[in-house]
N, C-alpha and C positions, 0 to 999 in steps of 0.2 A: 930637349932633354932637361929634366929638373936639375938644378945645381945642388950638389951634395954639400951640406953644411956640417960643421962639427957637432951641432946640437942634434941634427938628424941622424948622423952616424952613431952618436951615443944612444939615441933613442932606439935605433934599430938593433944595436947590440944588446940593450937591456931586454927588448922583446924576445930576442933569440935565446938569451939566457933563461928567461922566464919559461919559455916553451920547453927548453931542454930540461928544466927542473920539473915541470909537470910530467914529462915523458920518463923521467928517471926511474920511478918506482916500477912502471911496466917493463922497462928495459931490464932492470935488475932482476925482476921475476923471470923474464924470458931467458936470461943468461945464467941464472943460478942452476946448480947441478941438482938433479932429482935422483934420489937413491931409493930403490925399492927392494925389499926382500920378498921373493915369491916362493911360497911353499908349494911343492908339487905332490901329486899322489902316486908318483912312480919312483923307483930307485935310480941311482946314477947310471946303472947298466942299461936302462931302457933307451931305445932309439928316440923315444918321445921326450925324454929328459935332454938328450942331445939336441933335438929340434927346439926345445924351449931355450936352451943356451944360445942357439943361433938366432932366435927371435930377439933375445936380449942384446946380442952383439950387433944385430941390424939396427936396433933402436939407438944404441951407442954411436954407431957410425953416422947414421942419418941426422942425429942431433948434434954432431960435432962434440961428442963426449958429455952432453948435458943430461942424458938419461942413462942411468946405471941400474941394471937389474941383476940382482944376485939370486940365482936359482938354487933352491934347497930341495934335497930329496925327501921322499916320503918319511914322515916321522921325525924330521929334524926339529920341528917346533911342536906340531900337533899331529895326530894320526889322520888318515885320509878322510874319515867320516866326520871329523871335527873342524875341517878346514873352512866350511862356509861360515860358521859362527866366528872363527878366528879372523877371517877377512872383514866380516861385518863390524866386529868390535875393534879392528885395527891392531890386533895382536901381530898380524903380518900385513904387509901392504897389498899383497895379492896372493892368489892361489890358482893352481892348475889342476883340474880334474874333469869330471863329466857331469852334466846337469842331472842325469838320472840318479846320481848319488844322493840327491836331495828329495827323492820321491816320498820320503817319510814326512816331509813338510807339505808337499802338494804333489799329487800323482801326475800332474801335467808335466813335471820335470822330465820324465822319460821321453816324451814326445819330441823334445828338442835335440837331445843328444843321441838317443837310440830308439826310434820308433820301431818296434818289433815288426819284422816282415814288411818294412816300409809303411808302418801304421796299418798293416793289413791291406794296403792298396797296390803293392807291387812296385813302389818307388825304390830305386837303388840309391846308393850313396850320392852319386853325382846329382840325381834329380832332387834328392833331399836338400843338398847344398843350394841347388837352384831355388828351391822353395824358401830357404833362409834368406838368400840374397835378392831374389826377384819376385817371390810370391807372397811377401808380407810376413815371413817367418821372423825376421829380426825385430820387427816392431813388437810382435807378440812376446818374443824372448826378453826384450828389455822391460816390457810391462810385467812379465812374470816376476822379475826381481824387485822392481820398484813398487808395483801396486798390489800384487798378489802376496808375495812374501814380505813386502815392506822392509827391505834390507838396504843398508848403505853400500850398495855394490854397483859397479859399472861392469857389465859382462861383455866379453868378446869371444866369438868362436874362432878357434885357431887350428885345429888338427882333425881333419876327416880321416880316420884310421881304419874304418871297416872295409869289407865285411869281416866280422870275427868268426873264426872257425867254430863248429859245434864243440870241438875240443879234444881233450886227451882222455884215454880210457886204459885201465889196467888190463881189461880183456875186451876182445872185439864184440861188437853188437851187430846183429843182422836185422833188427826190427825195433819198432817202438816198444814192444813188449819187453825186449831185452833191456832197454834203457830204463824201464820202469822198476827194474830190480835193483838199481844202483842208487847210491847217494851221490848227488851231482852238484858241484859248485857252480852257481849261476849268478848273474848280476842281481843287485837288490831291486826292489820295487815291483812294478807290474810285470816285468819280464819273469821274475820268479813266480808270480801268480799264474802266468801263462803256462809255464812248465808244470806247475801243480795242477792246473786245469787239465793238463794232458796225463796226469797220474804219475808225474816224475817227482821224486823226492829231491827238491832243490834247496840248497842252503847258500847264503851269501857270506863272503869273507873277503878282506883285502888281498891283493895279489901276492904280497910277501908271505902270507900265511898258507898259501895253497899247497906248496910242496911239502912243508912240515906236516900239514894235516893228512896228506896222502901217505906219507911215510908212516904215520901213526895208525893208518887204517880208518881215519875219521871219514874220509871221502873215497869214492871209487873212481870218480871221473871229474873233470873240471874244464872250464873254458877260461881264457884270459883275453888276449888281444890278437895275436898273430904269431907266425913262426919266429920272427926275430926276437920279439920280447919274450915269448914263451921259452925260447932257447936260453936267453940270458938268465931267466929265473930257474932254469934247471928242470923243467918239466920232463925232459927226456930221461932223467935219472930214475923216475918212478913210474912213468907211463911209457908203453911201447906201441900204442895204437892211437892214430891221429886222424880226425875227421875234419876236413877243411871247410865243407859247406855248412854254414849255420844261418838260420833265419832270425835268431833271437837278437842279434846285433848286425843285421845286414847293412845297417847304417850305424856309425859310431863316431861321434864328433867330440873332441876335447875342447875345453873352454878355459879362457883366462879371465879370472875375476879380480877386479881391482877395487880396493876400498874407495867408496864414493867421495869421502872427504879428501883423500889423496888425489883422486882423479880431478876433482873440482879445483884444486890448487894448481893444476898444470896449465901452462900457457897453451893457447889454442893450437900453435904449431906442434907442441909436444903431444897433444892428444891426437892430432892428425898423423904424426909419425908412428905412434903405437898402433893406431887403426890400420895404417898401411902395412906395418910389420906383421900384423895379425893376418891380413889377406895374403901376404907373401908366404907366411908360414903354412897356410892352407895349400898353396900350390906346391911348396917344397915337400909337404907331408905326402902328397900323392906320389911323387917321384921316389921318396924314401920307401914307401910301402911296396912299390913294385920291385925295386932292386934289392933292398935289404931282406924282405921276406922271401924272395926267390933264392937268394944266397943261403939263408938260414934253412929253408926247406931242403935244399940240396945236402947240406951238412947233416941235418936231422936224419935223412934217409941213408946217406952214404956212410957217414962216420959212426952214427949212433944206432943204426939199424932199426929205426922206428918204421913201422908199417903205416903207410898213408892210405886211407880208405875213402870211398864215396859214402856219404851219409845215406842211411836206409831211406828209400823213397817214401815209405809210409809216414815218415816224420813230417814231411813238408805239408801235406794237406791237413794233417792233425794240428800242426802248429798254426797255420793260417786261420783255421776254424776257431781254435782256442783264443787267438789274438783278437779276433773280431768280437767274440763273446765277452772277453774281459774288457775290451775297450768300450763296447756299447754299454756294458753294465756300469763302467766308471763314468761315462759321459752322462748317464742318468743321475749321478750323484754329485758331479763336480762341474759347474757351469763353465769354468775356464778351460778345463780339460776338453769339454765338448766344443768350445769355440776353436781351440787349436786343432783338434781332430777334424772338424769340418773344414777348416782352412786347408789342411793337408789333403783331405779327400777331394776337395774342389780342384786343387792344383794337380792332383794325380790324374783326374779325368782329362785334363789338358795335355799333360806331358807323357804319361805312360804309353799311350798308343804310338806315339812317335819314338820316344827314347828307347823303349824295349826292343823295337824293331832294329834300331841302330846297334844296340848292344848285341843282338842276335847275329848281326853281320860279323862282329869281331869274334864271337864264339865259333862261328862256322869257319872263319879263317884259321882260328887256332887249332881246331881238330884236324884240319887238312895240312897243317904246317909240317915240313920235314923235320922241324926241331921240337916237335911235341914230346 
């Protein structure tokens, strides 16, 4: 064993101090508290605002208090349709909305958050999330923001909340022809074009404007998200007919957008925590949707005497036909839209034959249940 000398001990101590000095900036960065203001596109009454607060709380706990996210309701800093530019420019650190809100910048946006009728393929929400996580969808999604839109944004998918109902109506409808007589609030982008292709008078507006517009007679019918959120916004006060099955957002996934400069300053472990919290939020959203929407529907029917109807059957084939017409037309004009659509169609050929049979099992169980 080497004999320890005073000079050797002092040299070792100096080396240790030098190493500690080199590590100090990295350690300081890892230990500094990160504070983010996240502007959402929903009011505080929304179950999805509640879920975003839980995502922030999860980041806080997993980081030992080093990640603090303040969730802001729709309109707190900017309105919903201005959020993308606000995040890009750093007006807010992050935003929560849906990719299809940015369809005016590039129509491929809608394929990520709400491909109508499963992009015309028959994929449901779970198989769409499988495409995102296992079928190459996330890589295309990140390219969409970085290369196609060229924005300073790091995107994460956080909340699969569909399928969205066809929506609320002041008077009942028995057919597609009945719906063509109405002015209907629909999502923006290609979904609106699909409805128009079907001969429906579709208009877009943020969620908070729907009930006032209906009260003024500006619209006759509207869709939003689902029973729980629709109840919170007061749809039942102006509409008394509700159609649960809708193809326009058979898939609907909310996203968290973070300013890229803010993201790049995060320590690797903080990035990993936010990514893990996003995945956890996806799981929690599924459970929220089942329980909260079922509770809300019971209240809508029982307390507020809203009539729940099946969607007229002739709407489904007309919608699927219009979807593929609009999507094929768009693919001929937009190369990136075509690339994403082909990716989804390829994945659908793999998963739809299997997954739709499995879903059929649960449907048959449900109709034979003594609790139906």
